[in-house]
N, C-alpha and C positions, 0 to 999 in steps of 0.2 A: 803520514803514509804508514800503512800497516801491511805487513806480510805475515800470514798465518799458516805455517806449515801443517800443524795439526792442533787438536784441542789441548794437548798436554804441554806443548812447548811453543809458546807464542813469541814471535820476534817482532818488535816494533821499532821503527826508525823515526826519529824526530830531527828535523833540520831547522836550525835557528840562524837566520841571517838578518841582522839588524841594519846593515848598510844597503842591501839590495832587496828590500822587501817587496818591491813591485816588479821584480824581474821574472822572466819565465825560465823554469828549470826542467831539465829532463832527468828523472831519477829512475834508476833500475836497481832492483835488489833481488838477490837470489839466495835462498836458504838451502844448503845441502845437508840433509839430515844424517846421512851415513858417511860423511867425509872423515869424521873422527876415527873411523875404522881403517882408513887407508893413508891419510896424511900423517906423517910422523910428528911426534912431539919434539920438544926442545932437546931431548936426549936420545937421538936416533942411534940405533945400533945395539941397544941393550934394554932389557926389561927393567923399568923403574916405576916407582910410585910418585915420582916428582914430575910436575909440569905436564900432566896429561891433558889432552883436549877434553873439556867438560861442557861443551855446548855445541849447538849446530854451527857449522862454518858458514858465515855470511859474507857474500860478495856484494859490494855497493859500487855504484858509478853515478856520480852527480855531475852534470854539465849545465852550463848556462847558455841560454839563447839571447843574443843581443840583436836588437833591431838595426837594420841597415839605415844609415843616415838619409833623411829626407824621404823615406818611404815607411810604409807600415809593415813591410815584410820582416820576417825573422831570418837571421843569418843561420849558418850552420852551428852545430854545438861547439861550445868553447870550454875546454877543461878549466877548472878552478881549483884553488887550494886554500889552505888555512881557513877553513870554515868549520864551525863547531857542529858536529854530527853526534847525536845521542842514540845509541842502539841498546835496547833492552832485550836481553836473551835469558832464557831459562836454563838452569843447570841440568845436565843429563843425570848427575848424581848430586844430591844436596845434603847428604848425611855423611858425617865423619870426613870432611874435607877441610883444607886450609890453603893459604898462599894463593888465593884467587887473583888473577891478573888478566888484563886484556892484552892480546897480542895481535899483530898483523903480519901477513905473509910478505916477506921481503924477497923479491925476485930480481933485484938489481945485479946479482952476480950469476945469473943463469948463463950469460954468454961470457966467454973468456977468449980474447984475441979473435973475436968475431966467430967463435965456434960454440955450438950449443953443448952444454955439459950433459953428459948422458947418465951419470950416476944420480940416483935419487937423493943421496946425502948432499950433493952439491947444489941441487936444484932448489930444495925447500929450506927455508930458514925463517923461523919465527922471531920477530923482534918485539921487545917489551919496553919501549921508551915512554916513561910517564909524561914527557913533554909532548909526545905525539898521540899516544893513546893510553888512557888511564881508566881504572875501574872506579865507579862511584857506588858506595854502599847504600842500599835501600832497605827499608824495614823488612820486606819480605825475604825470607831466607832461601827461597827456591829460584831466585833470579837475580840478575845484576845488570847495571847499566854501564856501557862503555862510552866514554866521552873521547872522541877522536877528532883530530884536525886533518883528516884525510878524506878526499872526495872520491878516490878510486882505490879501493883496497879490498883485501880479503881478511876478515876479522873473526876472531874466536876468543873464547875464555879458556885459560888453562888453570888447573888446580892440582894441588898435591893430594893424592888419594888417601890421606890420613890427617888426623888432627891431634897434635900432642896433648891438647886439653880435653879431648873427648873422653867421656866416661860412659860405659853402658848404663842404661837406666836400671835403677835398683828394683828388683822384683823378688817378692817373698817366695821361698821355696816351700811347697806343700808336699812333704814326703809321704804323708798318709794318703792312700787311695781309698776308694769306696769299700773295697774288701777289708782293708785294715780297720776302717771305722766299724764295719759290721762285726768283725771279730772282737774288737774291744768292747762294743756294746753288749755282745753276747756274754762275754766274761763278766761284765758288770751286772747284767741281769741275773745270771745264775748265782753269782756271789751274793747279791741282795736277797734272792729267794732263799738261799741256804741260811743266811743270817736271820731273816724273818722267821723261817720255819723253826730254827733251833731256839729262838727266843719265845716263840709261841708254844712250843712243846715243853719248855722249861726243863730241859735236860741239863744235868750237872755233872756229867761224866768228864773225864779228862779228854776223851776224844772229841766230845762236843765243844769243850772249852777251846781246844786247838782249832777246830773247824770255824768257830766264831771269829777268832783272831785272824785266821787265814782268809776268810771271806772279807773281813773289813780291810785288811792290808791289800788284798787283791783289787778291791774297788778303788782304793786310794791310788794304787800304783798305775792302774789303767787310766784314771783321770789325769794323773801327773804325766803319763806318757803322751796323751793327746795334747796337753798343754805344752809339753817340751818340744814337740815337733811343729805344731802349727799355731799355738795361741800366743807365744811370747816373741815379739820382734827382737832381732839380734842387737839393736841399739840399746835396749834396756838391760844393761849389764847386771844390775843387782837382781832383777827378776830371773834372769837366766841362771845365775849362780844359785838362787834359792830353789828353783825348779830342779836343777841338777843335784843339789844336796838331798832334797826330799825324795827324788827318784832313787838315788843310791841307798838311802835309808830304808825305804819300803821294800825294795827288791832284796836287800841284804836280810831284812827281817823275814821275808818269805823263805829264803834259803835256810835260815836258822830254825824255822818252824818245821 
């Protein structure tokens, strides 16, 4: 039996009865897509990242039709219990979560002394008993399967909205923008033109000598600057130190000139 609320969050129900495989069953399943916004979690009364409802709330009702003796008619629906029901539900949030568990809504304490409890805190109570309803890990990380021994219940998945083992994906920082690249290449271009021109004219004055060294050091410093920001991954410690040393050397040499 399949219930498809939408394309992104599909809920499937699987009923496995090995003893009464030839019986007639009446199965109703309702998926409430916005119930997690209104039904409280296990820690009602305070904002918490623990045990938040992280799936659609599913209500199931399975009843058995037994034939009347000596006739071919079917009797009224008969409630059954202790049958394995597998419900596959998609997570509302599947990133940076932990502590996933299947819970069912316990309404046995709604009435006290034959009076209906009016407060929301007393009406709703989520139970998470592994012997009654447990979560089964499946390879796909965006959904989970609840294995429950309940034929009439409201079931959901709760999660802790954090994962102690979660780490953000490593991404390299590129501090240089397009204008920084343009400026560096303009520096390198003019420095090379100056160096080529002075060598071509074969000038031997002290000013030309200083300009030659300055152009060479400026080219090297700009190349080192580009490598220092974008070319060397941070995990290569030796290369990072070498680039830092040469950058300090060339820029100090520029100041001395």
